[in-house]
VOPAGU-2260 file (C-alpha; in pm, 1 decimal, decimal comma):
REM VOPAGU-2260
SITE   aa  ch    i         X         Y         Z
SITE  UNK   A    0    5349,5    7423,9    2245,3
SITE  UNK   A    1    5690,3    7358,2    1913,5
SITE  UNK   A    2    5710,7    6999,1    2113,3
SITE  UNK   A    3    5320,4    6942,4    2094,0
SITE  UNK   A    4    5317,9    7046,7    1739,1
SITE  UNK   A    5    5585,5    6872,6    1644,1
SITE  UNK   A    6    5458,0    6554,5    1790,9
SITE  UNK   A    7    5097,6    6590,4    1650,4
SITE  UNK   A    8    5195,6    6686,5    1251,0
SITE  UNK   A    9    5399,8    6294,8    1321,5
SITE  UNK   A   10    5049,3    6123,9    1424,4
SITE  UNK   A   11    4886,3    6298,6    1108,8
SITE  UNK   A   12    5251,4    6138,8     852,5
SITE  UNK   A   13    5162,3    5829,6    1065,2
SITE  UNK   A   14    4819,4    5817,1     993,8
SITE  UNK   A   15    4818,5    5895,4     674,1
SITE  UNK   A   16    5114,8    5698,9     550,3
SITE  UNK   A   17    4871,9    5390,5     736,7
SITE  UNK   A   18    4592,3    5532,4     523,9
SITE  UNK   A   19    4766,7    5541,0     203,7
SITE  UNK   A   20    4961,1    5175,4     271,2
SITE  UNK   A   21    4606,0    5035,4     325,0
SITE  UNK   A   22    4416,4    5245,1      58,1
SITE  UNK   A   23    4692,9    5260,7    -235,0
SITE  UNK   A   24    4845,6    4975,5    -178,7
SITE  UNK   A   25    4806,7    4579,0    -298,9
SITE  UNK   A   26    4890,4    4464,2      13,3
SITE  UNK   A   27    4728,7    4703,9     277,2
SITE  UNK   A   28    4395,5    4626,6      59,8
SITE  UNK   A   29    4408,0    4251,3     135,0
SITE  UNK   A   30    4438,3    4357,7     485,3
SITE  UNK   A   31    4122,0    4552,0     432,7
SITE  UNK   A   32    3946,0    4276,1     246,3
SITE  UNK   A   33    4052,1    3991,0     478,9
SITE  UNK   A   34    3958,6    4185,1     760,1
SITE  UNK   A   35    3589,0    4324,1     584,8
SITE  UNK   A   36    3551,4    3929,1     499,6
SITE  UNK   A   37    3579,1    3826,1     819,1
SITE  UNK   A   38    3338,1    4027,8     938,8
SITE  UNK   A   39    3049,6    3953,2     700,4
SITE  UNK   A   40    3143,6    3572,5     799,1
SITE  UNK   A   41    3058,9    3618,6    1158,6
SITE  UNK   A   42    2778,3    3828,7    1089,7
SITE  UNK   A   43    2582,9    3642,5     811,8
SITE  UNK   A   44    2657,4    3253,9     864,2
SITE  UNK   A   45    2847,8    3228,1     520,8
SITE  UNK   A   46    3191,7    3178,2     381,4
SITE  UNK   A   47    3280,1    3593,1     209,7
SITE  UNK   A   48    3585,9    3623,3      94,3
SITE  UNK   A   49    3602,0    3993,0     -86,7
SITE  UNK   A   50    3776,2    4055,1    -338,7
SITE  UNK   A   51    3787,6    4460,9    -398,8
SITE  UNK   A   52    3647,8    4738,4    -290,5
SITE  UNK   A   53    3674,9    5062,3    -499,7
SITE  UNK   A   54    3569,1    5402,9    -283,4
SITE  UNK   A   55    3776,5    5611,5    -516,0
SITE  UNK   A   56    3374,9    5827,8    -575,5
SITE  UNK   A   57    3263,1    5772,4    -239,3
SITE  UNK   A   58    2970,4    5699,2    -150,5
SITE  UNK   A   59    2931,5    5517,6    -402,2
SITE  UNK   A   60    3061,7    5217,6    -341,9
SITE  UNK   A   61    3199,0    4865,9    -552,5
SITE  UNK   A   62    3224,8    4546,3    -377,9
SITE  UNK   A   63    3301,3    4256,6    -484,1
SITE  UNK   A   64    3307,3    3939,8    -299,2
SITE  UNK   A   65    3250,1    3575,2    -346,3
SITE  UNK   A   66    3048,3    3361,3    -134,4
SITE  UNK   A   67    3107,6    3000,1     -21,1
SITE  UNK   A   68    3363,6    2955,5    -324,1
SITE  UNK   A   69    3053,6    2917,0    -557,9
SITE  UNK   A   70    2865,0    3247,7    -544,2
SITE  UNK   A   71    3000,1    3614,4    -711,9
SITE  UNK   A   72    2785,0    3947,4    -545,4
SITE  UNK   A   73    2868,3    4256,7    -634,2
SITE  UNK   A   74    2734,4    4560,3    -475,5
SITE  UNK   A   75    2731,4    4878,5    -689,7
SITE  UNK   A   76    2616,6    5244,8    -503,8
SITE  UNK   A   77    2594,3    5457,2    -198,7
SITE  UNK   A   78    2713,2    5329,4     112,5
SITE  UNK   A   79    2720,1    5503,9     458,0
SITE  UNK   A   80    2791,7    5395,6     821,0
SITE  UNK   A   81    2391,1    5452,8     914,7
SITE  UNK   A   82    2290,7    5429,5     540,7
SITE  UNK   A   83    2266,2    5178,7     265,6
SITE  UNK   A   84    2125,1    5221,3    -146,3
SITE  UNK   A   85    2296,0    4992,3    -413,6
SITE  UNK   A   86    2225,6    4743,3    -655,3
SITE  UNK   A   87    2376,6    4310,9    -637,4
SITE  UNK   A   88    2447,5    4084,5    -904,4
SITE  UNK   A   89    2425,2    3722,8    -819,7
SITE  UNK   A   90    2637,1    3420,0   -1090,4
SITE  UNK   A   91    2706,7    3095,2    -965,3
SITE  UNK   A   92    2738,3    2756,8   -1173,7
SITE  UNK   A   93    2606,2    2593,4    -806,0
SITE  UNK   A   94    2388,7    2554,9    -517,7
SITE  UNK   A   95    2563,9    2496,2    -190,3
SITE  UNK   A   96    2431,2    2416,4     158,1
SITE  UNK   A   97    2455,9    2255,9     457,1
SITE  UNK   A   98    2289,8    1915,6     241,3
SITE  UNK   A   99    2390,6    1933,1     -83,2
SITE  UNK   A  100    2541,4    2077,0    -347,5
SITE  UNK   A  101    2328,3    2177,6    -666,0
SITE  UNK   A  102    2495,3    2183,9    -992,6
SITE  UNK   A  103    2273,8    2494,0   -1149,8
SITE  UNK   A  104    2256,3    2804,9   -1382,5
SITE  UNK   A  105    2212,6    3155,0   -1096,3
SITE  UNK   A  106    2185,1    3523,4   -1217,5
SITE  UNK   A  107    1967,0    3685,8    -976,3
SITE  UNK   A  108    1959,6    4117,8   -1024,8
SITE  UNK   A  109    1819,4    4314,1    -709,2
SITE  UNK   A  110    1835,7    4646,3    -516,3
SITE  UNK   A  111    1942,8    4670,5     -96,0
SITE  UNK   A  112    1769,8    4974,2      55,4
SITE  UNK   A  113    1757,6    5206,6     356,6
SITE  UNK   A  114    1884,2    5237,9     686,5
SITE  UNK   A  115    2093,9    4849,3     847,8
SITE  UNK   A  116    1832,7    4829,3    1116,5
SITE  UNK   A  117    1567,7    4839,5     783,2
SITE  UNK   A  118    1690,6    4721,6     473,7
SITE  UNK   A  119    1445,1    4671,0     164,1
SITE  UNK   A  120    1543,0    4373,1     -18,9
SITE  UNK   A  121    1443,0    4307,9    -400,0
SITE  UNK   A  122    1520,5    4095,5    -622,3
SITE  UNK   A  123    1429,4    3889,8    -922,7
SITE  UNK   A  124    1646,0    3653,1   -1196,8
SITE  UNK   A  125    1744,0    3310,6   -1305,1
SITE  UNK   A  126    1809,0    3018,3   -1041,8
SITE  UNK   A  127    1698,6    2645,2   -1012,1
SITE  UNK   A  128    1618,4    2637,1   -1381,3
SITE  UNK   A  129    1354,6    2884,0   -1422,1
SITE  UNK   A  130    1209,2    3222,3   -1325,5
SITE  UNK   A  131    1241,9    3361,4    -917,3
SITE  UNK   A  132    1137,7    3697,8    -800,4
SITE  UNK   A  133    1161,4    3807,3    -414,5
SITE  UNK   A  134    1112,9    4116,1    -165,8
SITE  UNK   A  135    1094,8    4188,6     179,8
SITE  UNK   A  136    1191,9    4400,2     472,8
SITE  UNK   A  137    1501,3    4255,1     682,5
SITE  UNK   A  138    1523,8    4346,4    1052,6
SITE  UNK   A  139    1809,3    4309,2    1317,1
SITE  UNK   A  140    1642,5    3976,3    1389,1
SITE  UNK   A  141    1383,3    3935,3    1169,4
SITE  UNK   A  142    1220,9    3921,8     823,4
SITE  UNK   A  143     870,4    4077,1     735,4
SITE  UNK   A  144     618,9    4141,7     442,1
SITE  UNK   A  145     788,2    3854,2     200,3
SITE  UNK   A  146     711,0    3794,9     -79,5
SITE  UNK   A  147     858,5    3468,5    -286,9
SITE  UNK   A  148     787,8    3350,3    -636,1
SITE  UNK   A  149     917,2    3081,5    -824,7
SITE  UNK   A  150     811,9    3002,8   -1172,8
SITE  UNK   A  151     882,9    2623,5   -1375,9
SITE  UNK   A  152    1127,9    2573,0   -1091,7
SITE  UNK   A  153    1288,3    2188,7   -1116,3
SITE  UNK   A  154    1125,7    2057,8    -834,1
SITE  UNK   A  155    1457,1    1738,0    -778,0
SITE  UNK   A  156    1663,7    2096,3    -729,7
SITE  UNK   A  157    1412,8    2267,6    -496,9
SITE  UNK   A  158    1348,0    1955,0    -251,0
SITE  UNK   A  159    1757,2    1837,2    -296,5
SITE  UNK   A  160    1887,5    2177,9    -188,8
SITE  UNK   A  161    1560,3    2166,7     128,4
SITE  UNK   A  162    1758,7    1805,8     188,7
SITE  UNK   A  163    1418,4    1621,5      79,7
SITE  UNK   A  164    1384,4    1391,6    -190,6
SITE  UNK   A  165    1109,7    1500,2    -467,7
SITE  UNK   A  166     862,2    1248,3    -455,7
SITE  UNK   A  167     658,4    1436,9    -722,6
SITE  UNK   A  168     925,3    1525,3    -996,2
SITE  UNK   A  169     867,2    1853,9   -1273,8
SITE  UNK   A  170     844,5    2213,9   -1363,8
SITE  UNK   A  171     698,0    2370,0   -1003,3
SITE  UNK   A  172     524,6    2732,0    -976,4
SITE  UNK   A  173     565,8    2847,3    -522,3
SITE  UNK   A  174     458,3    3120,5    -451,7
SITE  UNK   A  175     521,1    3224,8     -14,0
SITE  UNK   A  176     395,2    3458,8     130,2
SITE  UNK   A  177     497,5    3593,2     534,1
SITE  UNK   A  178     403,3    3835,6     717,4
SITE  UNK   A  179     664,4    3779,5    1009,0
SITE  UNK   A  180     987,1    3517,3    1021,1
SITE  UNK   A  181    1238,3    3522,3    1287,1
SITE  UNK   A  182    1439,3    3204,6    1444,8
SITE  UNK   A  183    1067,6    3211,7    1721,0
SITE  UNK   A  184     803,7    3350,6    1505,1
SITE  UNK   A  185     705,2    3168,9    1184,2
SITE  UNK   A  186     352,5    3387,5    1008,5
SITE  UNK   A  187     278,9    3328,6     645,6
SITE  UNK   A  188     163,4    3062,5     368,9
SITE  UNK   A  189     276,5    2855,9      94,2
SITE  UNK   A  190     125,1    2749,7    -216,8
SITE  UNK   A  191     310,2    2520,8    -424,1
SITE  UNK   A  192     166,3    2392,9    -811,3
SITE  UNK   A  193     349,7    2049,0   -1025,1
SITE  UNK   A  194     314,2    1897,4   -1305,1
SITE  UNK   A  195     490,8    1541,0   -1329,0
SITE  UNK   A  196     457,5    1380,1   -1677,6
SITE  UNK   A  197     559,0    1026,2   -1591,6
SITE  UNK   A  198     487,1     976,6   -1250,5
SITE  UNK   A  199     506,1     594,1   -1290,8
SITE  UNK   A  200     428,5     592,8   -1596,7
SITE  UNK   A  201     131,9     813,6   -1540,2
SITE  UNK   A  202      33,1    1180,1   -1569,6
SITE  UNK   A  203       8,7    1372,6   -1276,2
SITE  UNK   A  204     -71,4    1742,8   -1145,3
SITE  UNK   A  205      26,6    1838,7    -770,8
SITE  UNK   A  206    -165,6    2132,3    -611,2
SITE  UNK   A  207     -95,4    2211,8    -228,2
SITE  UNK   A  208    -162,7    2503,2      52,8
SITE  UNK   A  209      76,5    2526,9     359,1
SITE  UNK   A  210     -87,8    2778,3     658,1
SITE  UNK   A  211     175,3    2870,1     902,0
SITE  UNK   A  212     181,5    2976,1    1202,8
SITE  UNK   A  213     489,1    2935,9    1430,2
SITE  UNK   A  214     490,7    2531,1    1527,8
SITE  UNK   A  215     166,4    2458,7    1361,8
SITE  UNK   A  216      17,5    2455,8     989,6
SITE  UNK   A  217    -243,1    2369,6     860,1
SITE  UNK   A  218    -299,1    2226,7     451,8
SITE  UNK   A  219    -499,8    2077,4     217,6
SITE  UNK   A  220    -374,7    1921,8    -135,6
SITE  UNK   A  221    -549,5    1799,3    -457,3
SITE  UNK   A  222    -415,4    1557,8    -706,1
SITE  UNK   A  223    -516,3    1483,8   -1031,6
SITE  UNK   A  224    -470,7    1321,6   -1331,0
SITE  UNK   A  225    -662,9    1135,4   -1633,7
SITE  UNK   A  226    -711,8     871,9   -1432,7
SITE  UNK   A  227    -781,1     942,4   -1042,0
SITE  UNK   A  228    -878,7    1225,4    -801,5
SITE  UNK   A  229    -742,7    1286,7    -447,2
SITE  UNK   A  230    -822,1    1552,6    -254,4
SITE  UNK   A  231    -695,9    1585,0     117,9
SITE  UNK   A  232    -848,7    1817,4     298,5
SITE  UNK   A  233    -880,9    1983,5     711,7
SITE  UNK   A  234    -492,5    1867,5     691,5
SITE  UNK   A  235    -316,2    1966,5    1023,1
SITE  UNK   A  236      26,7    1945,5    1129,5
SITE  UNK   A  237     287,3    1988,5    1456,4
SITE  UNK   A  238     575,4    2025,0    1381,0
SITE  UNK   A  239     707,8    2051,6    1743,4
SITE  UNK   A  240     495,4    1721,3    1865,5
SITE  UNK   A  241     503,7    1581,1    1521,7
SITE  UNK   A  242     128,3    1444,0    1501,7
SITE  UNK   A  243     -54,8    1512,7    1118,6
SITE  UNK   A  244    -350,5    1458,9    1047,4
SITE  UNK   A  245    -628,0    1562,3     783,8
SITE  UNK   A  246    -933,3    1363,0     568,0
SITE  UNK   A  247    -944,5    1280,6     249,1
SITE  UNK   A  248   -1138,0    1140,4    -102,3
SITE  UNK   A  249   -1039,5     929,8    -356,1
SITE  UNK   A  250   -1200,8     871,7    -683,8
SITE  UNK   A  251   -1023,3     601,0    -948,8
SITE  UNK   A  252   -1150,7     550,7   -1200,0
SITE  UNK   A  253    -964,5     305,6   -1355,7
SITE  UNK   A  254    -696,4     115,6   -1198,6
SITE  UNK   A  255    -573,9     -73,4   -1460,4
SITE  UNK   A  256    -440,2     261,5   -1609,8
SITE  UNK   A  257    -192,7     264,8   -1238,9
SITE  UNK   A  258    -111,5     -74,5   -1287,7
SITE  UNK   A  259     283,2      91,4   -1348,9
SITE  UNK   A  260     174,9     253,9    -937,0
SITE  UNK   A  261      25,6      15,5    -788,9
SITE  UNK   A  262     253,7    -309,6    -874,0
SITE  UNK   A  263     -69,4    -533,9   -1039,1
SITE  UNK   A  264    -359,2    -436,5   -1237,7
SITE  UNK   A  265    -606,3    -468,1   -1055,9
SITE  UNK   A  266    -942,4    -411,1   -1275,5
SITE  UNK   A  267   -1199,6    -162,2   -1249,8
SITE  UNK   A  268   -1322,6     210,6   -1047,0
SITE  UNK   A  269   -1257,4     270,0    -704,1
SITE  UNK   A  270   -1400,5     566,0    -490,3
SITE  UNK   A  271   -1344,0     583,6    -134,6
SITE  UNK   A  272   -1342,1     876,7     149,4
SITE  UNK   A  273   -1141,5     873,1     551,6
SITE  UNK   A  274    -862,7     982,6     768,7
SITE  UNK   A  275    -514,8     969,8     734,0
SITE  UNK   A  276    -276,2    1036,5    1070,5
SITE  UNK   A  277      90,1    1005,6    1127,6
SITE  UNK   A  278     176,9     949,5    1517,4
SITE  UNK   A  279     513,6     735,5    1504,5
SITE  UNK   A  280     402,1     606,3    1187,8
SITE  UNK   A  281     164,8     646,6     909,6
SITE  UNK   A  282    -240,9     504,8     916,2
SITE  UNK   A  283    -508,5     547,4     691,6
SITE  UNK   A  284    -826,4     442,8     729,8
SITE  UNK   A  285   -1174,3     466,2     519,8
SITE  UNK   A  286   -1493,3     339,5     399,0
SITE  UNK   A  287   -1576,0     257,1      46,8
SITE  UNK   A  288   -1938,6     132,0    -131,4
SITE  UNK   A  289   -1797,9      76,1    -479,1
SITE  UNK   A  290   -1856,2    -261,1    -437,4
SITE  UNK   A  291   -2196,5    -261,1    -395,3
SITE  UNK   A  292   -2216,2    -262,1      24,4
SITE  UNK   A  293   -1963,1    -111,6     277,2
SITE  UNK   A  294   -1583,3    -200,1     273,5
SITE  UNK   A  295   -1430,8     -47,0     590,8
SITE  UNK   A  296   -1010,8     -94,1     589,5
SITE  UNK   A  297    -715,4      93,8     784,1
SITE  UNK   A  298    -376,1      55,6     628,8
SITE  UNK   A  299    -103,3      97,5     867,6
SITE  UNK   A  300     236,7      -1,4     977,7
SITE  UNK   A  301     293,2    -356,1     769,9
SITE  UNK   A  302     -49,5    -461,2     711,0
SITE  UNK   A  303    -434,8    -371,3     478,6
SITE  UNK   A  304    -699,1    -469,3     737,6
SITE  UNK   A  305   -1009,0    -461,7     549,9
SITE  UNK   A  306   -1379,1    -541,0     663,1
SITE  UNK   A  307   -1664,6    -618,3     417,0
SITE  UNK   A  308   -2048,9    -610,4     503,3
SITE  UNK   A  309   -2233,9    -744,6     194,7
SITE  UNK   A  310   -2008,6    -657,4     -62,6
SITE  UNK   A  311   -2059,3    -811,1    -375,5
SITE  UNK   A  312   -1854,0   -1096,2    -414,8
SITE  UNK   A  313   -1914,5   -1116,3    -823,3
SITE  UNK   A  314   -1808,4    -704,6    -807,1
SITE  UNK   A  315   -1521,4    -737,6    -599,1
SITE  UNK   A  316   -1348,7   -1029,7    -772,6
SITE  UNK   A  317   -1338,0    -817,3   -1100,9
SITE  UNK   A  318   -1058,5    -637,9    -911,2
SITE  UNK   A  319    -840,1    -928,1   -1001,0
SITE  UNK   A  320    -747,0   -1118,2   -1280,1
SITE  UNK   A  321    -953,1   -1423,9   -1110,5
SITE  UNK   A  322   -1252,9   -1506,7   -1267,7
SITE  UNK   A  323   -1511,2   -1563,0   -1028,1
SITE  UNK   A  324   -1802,9   -1856,7   -1008,0
SITE  UNK   A  325   -2030,8   -1717,7    -823,3
SITE  UNK   A  326   -2171,9   -1376,5    -647,2
SITE  UNK   A  327   -2300,0   -1332,5    -307,7
SITE  UNK   A  328   -2319,4   -1072,1     -33,8
SITE  UNK   A  329   -1994,4   -1107,4      93,6
SITE  UNK   A  330   -1924,9   -1009,5     494,6
SITE  UNK   A  331   -1620,0   -1111,3     696,3
SITE  UNK   A  332   -1226,0   -1013,5     724,2
SITE  UNK   A  333    -940,8    -964,3     448,0
SITE  UNK   A  334    -548,7    -893,9     626,0
SITE  UNK   A  335    -289,8    -833,7     355,0
SITE  UNK   A  336     113,9    -786,5     502,3
SITE  UNK   A  337     291,4    -575,6     274,0
SITE  UNK   A  338     663,6    -606,9     405,1
SITE  UNK   A  339     522,3   -1019,5     340,5
SITE  UNK   A  340     299,5   -1006,3       8,2
SITE  UNK   A  341      41,7   -1173,1     227,5
SITE  UNK   A  342    -350,5   -1175,0     175,5
SITE  UNK   A  343    -589,4   -1411,4     424,5
SITE  UNK   A  344    -943,5   -1386,5     358,0
SITE  UNK   A  345   -1233,4   -1520,0     571,1
SITE  UNK   A  346   -1575,7   -1447,2     478,2
SITE  UNK   A  347   -1957,5   -1586,5     519,4
SITE  UNK   A  348   -2174,4   -1557,6     216,4
SITE  UNK   A  349   -2490,8   -1483,5     197,5
SITE  UNK   A  350   -2752,9   -1534,9     -72,4
SITE  UNK   A  351   -2451,2   -1690,7    -309,7
SITE  UNK   A  352   -2590,0   -1763,3    -622,8
SITE  UNK   A  353   -2332,3   -1973,4    -934,5
SITE  UNK   A  354   -2272,8   -1746,8   -1206,1
SITE  UNK   A  355   -2238,6   -1890,0   -1584,1
SITE  UNK   A  356   -1916,0   -2089,6   -1619,8
SITE  UNK   A  357   -1717,2   -2447,6   -1782,6
SITE  UNK   A  358   -1831,1   -2608,7   -1468,6
SITE  UNK   A  359   -2202,5   -2502,7   -1443,7
SITE  UNK   A  360   -2234,0   -2563,8   -1871,5
SITE  UNK   A  361   -2079,6   -2937,1   -1825,6
SITE  UNK   A  362   -2274,9   -3037,8   -1454,9
SITE  UNK   A  363   -2583,3   -2919,6   -1637,0
SITE  UNK   A  364   -2465,6   -3134,1   -1983,9
SITE  UNK   A  365   -2375,5   -3452,1   -1772,8
SITE  UNK   A  366   -2621,6   -3453,2   -1455,4
SITE  UNK   A  367   -2967,9   -3253,7   -1556,5
SITE  UNK   A  368   -2897,6   -2992,5   -1275,3
SITE  UNK   A  369   -2914,6   -2576,3   -1261,4
SITE  UNK   A  370   -2689,7   -2484,8   -1066,6
SITE  UNK   A  371   -2779,7   -2126,2   -1203,7
SITE  UNK   A  372   -3170,4   -2179,7    -998,5
SITE  UNK   A  373   -3005,7   -2264,3    -650,0
SITE  UNK   A  374   -2946,7   -1999,6    -342,6
SITE  UNK   A  375   -2697,5   -2087,0     -21,4
SITE  UNK   A  376   -2757,2   -1886,1     259,6
SITE  UNK   A  377   -2510,7   -2097,8     453,1
SITE  UNK   A  378   -2136,7   -2053,1     307,0
SITE  UNK   A  379   -1789,5   -1929,7     324,0
SITE  UNK   A  380   -1504,3   -1875,7     153,8
SITE  UNK   A  381   -1089,9   -1907,3     277,3
SITE  UNK   A  382    -848,7   -1790,6     153,2
SITE  UNK   A  383    -475,2   -1748,7     136,4
SITE  UNK   A  384    -260,3   -1570,2    -160,5
SITE  UNK   A  385     134,9   -1568,2    -197,5
SITE  UNK   A  386     307,0   -1525,4    -531,7
SITE  UNK   A  387      43,4   -1469,3    -703,2
SITE  UNK   A  388     -45,1   -1813,5    -587,3
SITE  UNK   A  389    -475,9   -1816,1    -386,2
SITE  UNK   A  390    -516,5   -2173,0    -167,2
SITE  UNK   A  391    -830,2   -2165,4     -74,0
SITE  UNK   A  392   -1162,4   -2319,0      26,6
SITE  UNK   A  393   -1566,9   -2223,5     -59,6
SITE  UNK   A  394   -1807,2   -2413,2      94,8
SITE  UNK   A  395   -2143,8   -2364,4     -26,8
SITE  UNK   A  396   -2483,7   -2515,6     103,2
SITE  UNK   A  397   -2876,9   -2455,1     209,3
SITE  UNK   A  398   -3111,4   -2681,8     378,3
SITE  UNK   A  399   -3120,0   -2932,8     114,8
SITE  UNK   A  400   -2802,5   -2886,8    -146,4
SITE  UNK   A  401   -2424,4   -2794,8     -92,3
SITE  UNK   A  402   -2136,5   -2699,7    -332,1
SITE  UNK   A  403   -1760,4   -2780,2    -165,3
SITE  UNK   A  404   -1481,3   -2661,6    -374,1
SITE  UNK   A  405   -1127,6   -2785,7    -199,2
SITE  UNK   A  406    -826,6   -2776,0    -171,9
SITE  UNK   A  407    -822,1   -2463,3    -451,4
SITE  UNK   A  408    -466,6   -2384,3    -582,0
SITE  UNK   A  409    -451,0   -2056,4    -820,3
SITE  UNK   A  410    -191,4   -1974,6   -1084,4
SITE  UNK   A  411    -215,1   -1661,0   -1234,9
SITE  UNK   A  412     113,9   -1635,5   -1345,6
SITE  UNK   A  413     139,5   -1976,6   -1507,2
SITE  UNK   A  414    -224,9   -1946,9   -1594,3
SITE  UNK   A  415    -308,0   -2242,9   -1407,2
SITE  UNK   A  416    -637,8   -2407,2   -1148,0
SITE  UNK   A  417    -649,5   -2708,4    -951,7
SITE  UNK   A  418    -939,0   -2723,2    -721,7
SITE  UNK   A  419   -1155,0   -3103,3    -601,3
SITE  UNK   A  420   -1571,1   -3015,9    -556,8
SITE  UNK   A  421   -1785,4   -3232,1    -429,1
SITE  UNK   A  422   -2178,9   -3188,0    -547,1
SITE  UNK   A  423   -2498,6   -3254,3    -387,4
SITE  UNK   A  424   -2806,7   -3100,5    -530,6
SITE  UNK   A  425   -3165,1   -3119,3    -646,7
SITE  UNK   A  426   -3149,7   -3510,8    -618,5
SITE  UNK   A  427   -2794,5   -3544,1    -796,7
SITE  UNK   A  428   -2466,2   -3658,3    -587,4
SITE  UNK   A  429   -2128,3   -3672,5    -735,8
SITE  UNK   A  430   -1758,8   -3527,4    -718,9
SITE  UNK   A  431   -1482,6   -3433,4    -966,5
SITE  UNK   A  432   -1147,3   -3228,0   -1029,6
SITE  UNK   A  433   -1135,6   -2916,7   -1234,6
SITE  UNK   A  434    -836,9   -2789,9   -1352,8
SITE  UNK   A  435    -620,0   -2664,9   -1644,6
SITE  UNK   A  436    -654,9   -2229,7   -1711,1
SITE  UNK   A  437    -715,4   -1984,4   -1565,4
SITE  UNK   A  438   -1009,8   -1869,9   -1862,1
SITE  UNK   A  439   -1116,1   -2228,7   -1954,5
SITE  UNK   A  440   -1088,2   -2479,8   -1688,7
SITE  UNK   A  441   -1180,6   -2868,1   -1828,5
SITE  UNK   A  442   -1422,8   -3042,6   -1548,7
SITE  UNK   A  443   -1356,1   -3401,5   -1492,5
SITE  UNK   A  444   -1634,0   -3640,4   -1275,2
SITE  UNK   A  445   -1639,3   -3897,9   -1098,6
SITE  UNK   A  446   -1897,7   -4102,1   -1255,6
SITE  UNK   A  447   -1888,6   -4363,9    -954,6
SITE  UNK   A  448   -2082,5   -4103,8    -709,2
SITE  UNK   A  449   -2306,5   -4013,3   -1004,0
SITE  UNK   A  450   -2402,4   -4342,0   -1078,6
SITE  UNK   A  451   -2374,2   -4501,1    -699,4
SITE  UNK   A  452   -2626,6   -4219,6    -601,6
SITE  UNK   A  453   -2879,0   -4296,8    -936,1
SITE  UNK   A  454   -2871,7   -4672,8    -845,2
SITE  UNK   A  455   -2998,7   -4615,5    -492,1
SITE  UNK   A  456   -3287,3   -4332,5    -596,5
SITE  UNK   A  457   -3387,4   -4589,5    -829,2
SITE  UNK   A  458   -3348,2   -4873,1    -592,0
SITE  UNK   A  459   -3552,3   -4638,7    -369,7
SITE  UNK   A  460   -3809,4   -4622,8    -591,1
SITE  UNK   A  461   -3859,0   -5035,5    -636,8
SITE  UNK   A  462   -3811,4   -5162,6    -286,0
SITE  UNK   A  463   -3794,5   -4840,2     -47,6
SITE  UNK   A  464   -3530,5   -4704,0      80,0
SITE  UNK   A  465   -3595,4   -4909,7     435,4
SITE  UNK   A  466   -3516,8   -5236,3     212,8
SITE  UNK   A  467   -3249,0   -5099,8     -28,5
SITE  UNK   A  468   -3062,4   -5037,0     298,2
SITE  UNK   A  469   -3117,4   -5353,6     459,6
SITE  UNK   A  470   -2991,6   -5515,1     155,8
SITE  UNK   A  471   -2686,4   -5348,8     120,5
SITE  UNK   A  472   -2620,6   -5472,7     493,8
SITE  UNK   A  473   -2657,3   -5791,8     338,8
SITE  UNK   A  474   -2277,9   -5996,9     303,5
SITE  UNK   A  475   -2138,9   -5911,1     -78,5
SITE  UNK   A  476   -2460,7   -5706,8     -78,3
SITE  UNK   A  477   -2207,4   -5387,2    -149,4
SITE  UNK   A  478   -1947,5   -5558,3    -296,2
SITE  UNK   A  479   -2255,6   -5628,8    -585,4
SITE  UNK   A  480   -2348,2   -5299,7    -579,1
SITE  UNK   A  481   -2010,9   -5162,8    -640,0
SITE  UNK   A  482   -1935,3   -5385,1    -928,2
SITE  UNK   A  483   -2214,3   -5260,8   -1097,5
SITE  UNK   A  484   -2116,8   -4906,7   -1067,6
SITE  UNK   A  485   -1769,2   -4966,1   -1166,6
SITE  UNK   A  486   -1912,8   -5127,6   -1485,1
SITE  UNK   A  487   -2152,0   -4840,6   -1560,3
SITE  UNK   A  488   -1840,7   -4579,7   -1464,3
SITE  UNK   A  489   -1614,6   -4724,5   -1718,2
SITE  UNK   A  490   -1952,7   -4734,1   -1998,7
SITE  UNK   A  491   -2018,2   -4373,4   -1901,5
SITE  UNK   A  492   -1679,3   -4309,7   -1876,1
SITE  UNK   A  493   -1618,4   -4330,7   -2292,8
SITE  UNK   A  494   -1862,0   -4124,3   -2378,8
SITE  UNK   A  495   -1770,4   -3857,8   -2133,0
């Protein structure tokens, strides 16, 4: 009995000495801190370093630790082996994750209470240059009743933290509500609002709502500014298949105000609706009645394909800084390659009529032809565009008349126009050139053809068309006529 008691007392002394070493010596404390930090790091997946543990007034405990070597976390309150009821303070000058490191002033205070299998967590403070507030219930393997709000946080920092790039940058508001969140199950919703006062030179507001049901999401997006409205509705996204789909309505009041955004000063307004999808690449299709007819378009991969159905040629050309000399009901196709910056146009024109222009005025003054009275139902327009230059041909015709504008070159950057034209209208026939500035080009008529045509008419009235053609077939008949035309053209040219 005495021997047993001796060994028992000896063991108690060893335990007391061990506890004294662990609890009351700096080297012993460091051992406990290291062990606690190791266990916490294993459970959290974070690099946690315990700096101090004060248990002198147990069960009230004060624990100080560093998280990821950047954040300082202090817990103060009651702690047992089954229960926690503690306040905490989180401070840091940096946010670090697997994808980024952000300089940021963080100061968040909160409370944790409940059994370790059912923790109630609340907190609020400053982070991401704004205010954050949250509460949730943490179970062993999941979160429930998550409520997170962020007010006027930095959207760039927020998206950087998620490993993404913020397209619209500014102060953002976020509300996240989740009934449940674990590794395999997510049920909740997210709203996101951001205001960017300088999105490519224009003010822009974004609002989006996302409902999350595990791997499937539904969403709406509203983008507004003084110059445009874009509504995206009935959006769906399958995160597992990486497939998305949505409908949209786009209303642009003034395309010219979006020059810094679009990279080109288009003119006028534009309204369209359609569908967008993503399945390995983005595809956007839609319809627009903005220009008097129907525009059916689809954008995918590197190009934009447009089908024109009875579109007003005049209204459509008002998009561009090129003057239109005609109006017509336009049918055909347009293809634009974004990578190569090239445009190809193949169209037919119905009910084509001339608009007031310098070529109309010049031809009327020199020939008396009233071009604006003519209507052409058998016409084509073919053109290409690259590096601010349009090349093309315009050919208008009906049963009695025609007007052909060929070898057209329009350079918007240098403000230069060059083209040849051929003309037969109202018993007049001649050709010429158009050159000079886009707004006020010079029209140069080929007087030889005009005078030749007038001489033929005069001879036909005197001797008849058959006799005139017979005379031209006689030896030297055509030469004499040509000499007369040349002299007449030279004389007329002195006055025009």
